[in-house]
N, C-alpha and C positions, 0 to 999 in steps of 0.2 A: 504493500500500500504506500509506503514511504516514497518509493521511486515513481509511482503513478502520480502522487501529489506534486513531487518535484517537477515532473514533466509538464503538468498543467501550469505550474508557476512559470516555467521557462517560456511556455507558449504565450501567456498573458503579459507577464512583466517584460521578458526579453523581447517579445514581439512589439510591445509599445515603444520601447526605447530604440530598438534597431530600426523600426519603421520610420521613426522621426529622422534618423540619420539618412536612410535611403531617400526619404522625401527631400531632405536638404540638398541632395546631389542633383535633383531634377528641376529646381527653381520654378516650382508651380506658380502660376499667376492668374490674372483675370482675363486673358485673351479669349475671344469667342471660341467655343468648342465646336466640333463638327456637328453636334446635335442642333446647334443654333445656326451656324454659318451655312450648313448644307441640308437643312431640314427638307425632307421629301415625303413625310407621312408614311413611309414604308420601313426603311432601315434606320434612317436618321430622324429620330423622334425623341425630343427632350422629355424625360420622365422624372418623377420625384426621387429624391435621394434614397428614401427607404425602399422604394420599389426597385431601384437599380441595385441596391445592396442585396435584396432578397433574390432577384433574378440572377445576379452573378453567383451567389452562393449555390443556388439550385442548378445553375449551368455547370459549375465545376464539380459539385459533389454528387457524382453518380454512384454506382456501386463500388467504385474504386476505394474510397476511404472506409468501406465496410468489408468487402471481400478481401482486399489486399491485406489489411491488418489482421484479419482472422487467420489468414495463412502465414503472415509474417510473425505472429506471436509464437509460432513453433520454434523460432530461433532463440526464444527466451525473453526474460524481462528487460534485456538491453533495449528492446523496442520502445520502452517508455522513456528512454533518453534520445534514441536515434530519431524518432518521429518528431518531437518538438524542436530539437536543435536543427534538423534538416529543414523543417517547415519555416522556421524563423529566418535562417541564413540563406536558404536556397529557394524553396517553393514560393513563399509570400513575396520575396524580393523579385523573383522572376515575374510574377503576375503584375506587380506594381510597375516594373520597368516596361514590360510589353504593353500594358494598357496605356501608359503615358506616351510611349513612342508612337503608338497608333493614333492617339489624339493629336499629337504634335504633327502628324502627317496626314491630316484630313480623314481620320478614321480608317486608314489603310489596313488591309489584312496583312498577316505576317509575311507572305511571299514578297510583297512589294517592299516591306521593310528590309528583308534579307537582301533583295536586289539592290536597294539603295546603299546600305551600309557594308555589304560584303561582296557585291558584284553579281552580275547576271548568271555567271557560271554556277555559283553557289545556289542562286535562286532556283535554277533548273533542277538541281539535285533535291533541294528542299521541297519543291512542288511534288515530286514523286513520293517522298517520305510522308509528307503531311496528307496527301491524298490517301495513301494506304492506311495511315493512322485513323483518319476520320471515318473511313469505311469500316475498319475494324471496331472503332468505338461505337458507331451506330449499330453495328451488328451485335456486339456484346450487349448493348443496352436495349436490344429487342429480346435477346436470348434470356438474360437474367431476370428481368421483370416478368416475362412470360412464364418462365419456369416457376418462379416464386408464387405467382398468382394461381397457376395450375395446381401446384403441389400443396402449398401451405394455406391457401384460401378456399379453392374449389375442390381440392382432393382428387384431381383427375389422374395424376401420375404421369411419369415421363412418356409412356408408350401411347397415351391417349391421342386420338386424332383431333380432339377438341383443342389441344395446345396450339395447333396451326391456326385455328380461328382466333385465338388470343393474339398470336403473332400478327395476323392480318389486321386486327383492330389497332394494335400498336403502330403498325406501319401506316395505317390510314391517318391516325393522329399525326404522325411524323410528317406526312405529306402536307397536311393542312398547316402545321406549324412552320414548315419550311417555306411556304409560298405566301402565306397571309402576312399583312403588316405586323410588325413585332408587338405593337400595343393592343391588337385586336384579340389575340388568343393567348400568347405567352404572358403578356402584361396583365391579363385579367385573371387567369387561373392559377398563376404561380403563388399568390398569397395563400390560397387554400392548400396547395401542395406544401408550402412552407410550414403550415400548422402541423401536418403529419410528420414532417421531418423533425420538428422540435419535439413533438411527443415521443417519437421513437428514441431520439438521442437522450433526452432528459430521463425517460423511463429506464433505459439501460444503465445510465450513470447512477441514478438513485439505487437501483438494484445492486450494482457493484459496491457502492459505499455501505449498504446495509447488509447484504447477504454474502458478499464475496470478499470482504476485507482481508480475510486470512488465507485466501487462495489465489494470490496474484504472483505466484511463481511455481515452477515445477519442483517437486520434491527432490532434494539431492543435487539440484543444478545451481550454478552460480548465475552470473549475468547472461552467459550463453548456454543454450541447451543443444543437445545433439539433434539435428533435424532428422525426422523420420525417413526422408528421402536422401539423406547424406549431403544435402546442399550446404555450401559455405555461406556464412553471414555476409562476407564480402566475396562476390558481388550480389548474390541472389536476393538478399533482403531488400536492397534498394531498387531492384527490378520488381519484386513482388509487391512491395508497399510503395508503389509509385504515387498514387493519389494519397494525400495526407502528408507527404514529404515534398516531392517535386513532381509536377506533371506537365509535360509538353503540350498535352491536349488543352490545358488552360489558356495557352496563347491564342488558340482559335476562338475561345469564348470571351476573354476580356476585350478582344477587338470588337466583338458585337456590342458590348456594353459601352465601349469608348464612343459609340455613335449615339448614345442615349443620355449621357451625362451633361448637365447644363453648366457645370463649373469645374475647372481643374482642382479646385480646393477640396473636392469630394474624392479625389483619386485614392488617397491613402485609406480612407474608410471603405471605399467601394472595392478596391482591388486587394490591398494587403490584409485587411481585417477579415475578409471573407475566407481567405486561405487559412488564417489562424483558426477560424471557426471550423473549417474542414479538418484541420489538425486535431482539434478537440474531438470531433466526431470519430476520427481514426483512433485516437487514444481510448475512447469509450468502448468501441467495439473490440479493440484489441484486448482490453481488460475483461470484457464479457467473455470472449473466447478463452482467455487464460483460466478463468474460473471454471468454465465447463470442462476444458481439457484436463486441468490439474486434478479435478475430482474424479476423473475417469467416467464421467457421465456419457461421453461419446468417445469413440476411438480417435486417435490423432490423425488418421487418414480420412476422416469424414469430410465430404465435399463442402466447400465454403458456402455454396448456396443453401445447403441443408442446415448448416450451422446457424444461419440467420434465424430460422424458425426455432431452433433449439434454444438459442440465447434469449430470444424475445419471450418465449413462453416460460422459461425458467425464472426470469427476473420479473415479469409483468403479469403472469397468469394467462389464461386463455383469452380473455377480452382485451386486456392491455397488450398482450402479445400480438393479437390480431391487428390492433392499431399500429404497433411497431412495424409489423410486417408490411402493412399498407404503406407506411412511411418509407420503408426500404424499397418497395416497388416504385414509389413515386420518384425516388432519387435518380435511378438510371433513366427513367423516361424524360426527366427534365434536363438530362444531359444529352440523351440520344437525339431529341428534337433539334437542339441547337448545334449538335455535331453535323447533322445533315444541312442545317441552315448555313453554317460556316462553310461547308464544302460547296454549297451552291454559290455563295458570295465569292469564294476563292476562284472557282471555275469561271464565273461571270467576269470577275475582275481581270483574270489572266487573258480571257478571250474577248474582252471588251463587249460583252453582251448586256444591253440595257435592261436593268431589272425593274424599271418602272412599269413595263408592259407585263400584265399578268400572264399572258400566253408564253412569253419568253421565260418567266420564272418557273412556270409549270414544266416547260420543255426541259430546262436544265435539271430540275429536280427529278423528273421521270428517268432520265438517263442514269442518275446517281443511284437510284434504288435497285436497279437491276443487278449489279454486282453484289450489293448488300444481301439481297435475297439468296443469291447463289452461294455466298459464304455461309449464310445461316443453314441452308440445306445441307451443305457439306459437314458443318459442325454437328448437326443433329444426327447425321448418319454415321459419323465416326465415333466409336466408343470413347476415344480420348479427345474428341473434338473440342470440348470446352477448355480443357487444360491447355491444349496447344494454342487455341485462340487467345486465351488469357496471356500466355507467355509471349506470343508474338505482339499482342497489344502492349504489354509492359515494356518490352524491348524497344518497340517503335516509339512508344510514348516518351521514353527518356532520350532517345536519339533526336527526336524533334526538339526537346528542351535544350539540347546542346546548341543547335542552330540558333534558337532564340537568345540564349545567353551570350553567344558569340556576337549576335547582332547588337545586343544591349551593351556589350563591351565596347564595340565600335562607336555606338551612339554616345556613350559617356565620354570616351576618349576625345571624340570630336566636339563635345560640348563642355569640356573642362570639368567633368565630374570624376569621381573616384571610380575608375573602371574595374578596380579589383573586386568590388562587391558583386560584379557579374562574372569576372574571369575566374575567381577561385571556385565557385560552384561549377562553372563550365569545365574546369580542369578535373575536378573530382568526378563529375558524372561522365566525362569522356573515359576516364579510367574504369568506372563501373560498367558502362555499356560495352566497351570493347573487351574487357576481361571476361564479362559474362558470355558474349557471343563466341569467344574463343574457347571457353571452358565448358559451356553447357552441352550436355549430350542429347537434349531433346530438340532444340532449335538451333544449336550452334555447331562448333567443330569438335567438341569433346576432348580438347587438349588437356594436358596436365595443368593443375592450378598454378604451379610455380611458373610455368611457361606463360600462362595466361596473364599472370600478374606483371611479369617483366614486359611482355609485349603491350599490355594495356597501359602501363606507365609510360613507355616510349611513345606510343600513339597519342596519349593525352597531352604530353609535353609538346609534341610536334604541333598538335592542333592549337594549343594555347599560343605558341610562338607565331604560328601562321595567322591566327586571329588578330594579334596585335600588329603584326607587320602589314596585314591587309588593311587594317583600319588606318594606320598612319599613311600608307601609300595612297589611300582613297580620299584623304582629307580635302583636297582641292575639288575633286569630282563631286563629293558629297555636298559641299558648300554650294554648288551650282545647280543641284537637282531640285526641281519643283514637282511635287506629286499633285496631280490634278484630282 
């Protein structure tokens, strides 16, 4: 319990002071924001501060800060330190930097930011990676809420044909939320979804504090526990617990909200504090899973999606547990819809397709849902489909974050800010991503860990050096670029 409380203090107190420092490097002022200067009633729509905060939280807090920590706690109680420290220094900083860069560049999506600050060659590579990530994200966030609804609410079971009807309904909602103006659907229903999110998080937290205080560690283990699959804490933990620590997916989401904020003065509260809130959600569900696992209530190899129901019912009873499960179902849906919306905007922005015309928005969206449906069919028909889908999602997610942090490094360097606040997380996560893909036997090359660590360190240093050199070389070019 002590380490859990310390972690929460790091999130709240550390986040407050560090966010003030990061904000000071951005020189936020009262210039007109894209929501005001480019208002179009569709994507550029000024909304109240509280609504932007809630929408951004629900956009970024999918099942990642729940399923990831449930799996990550198997590495031991060190998770209660790694999650908050990473969230404060890396994840929340990433979100504030990307959101502000987007606002300073007319609400541009991340590909344009990458092109401006790192060059068009890097931008082309990024477009491929972000496209894959958003498709995987949208698919994961159909798969997980659909299965939770079928298994834990309706009791249909994995093999039921009815689950495909649930998937179809979720896809139908995603299509509407992708093409309708942002304030017509997303802006109206998210406050209701937010209520379920708060109920589930507060309920599990209260249960942990009252029923699980003496079960927040594995018996006989120290800070680190032996993972049941033999995975190493470094790098696997930081890939597994992507959301809640650092998530590249967030870059595609904060750029949406950068188009709905009326004043830059709201940036720290909207972008940084929502990530801190996601870190708290991750801590709560990690603690809930620790209690369940440590008491032997379920085996250590229990699937994460099934653990959601077990945790909810154990701490909140049948009725409260049902409300918590509904909250967890809501989370991925509120990220899946904006994942597809972001992908639509990126594709339209890259191909210069006018999104004020409804028919063109629908056409772009229709093309995007076809590969998502194919990925879902594959994942459901492969016995190990979800595990592989989640690992590819986690790897791609962190790879995208490296691009964003490199872009932020260049932005800060070119605007006289302390670029180390972006470069250090970039260096660390480059090491994590490449050592993971080199060592992992499921989605990677399966090399020895020592070899993976050496190669990962070399690659990460090279990437950091190239980032700084690229930024310095492009200073004159960046100064002359105007994004329309």
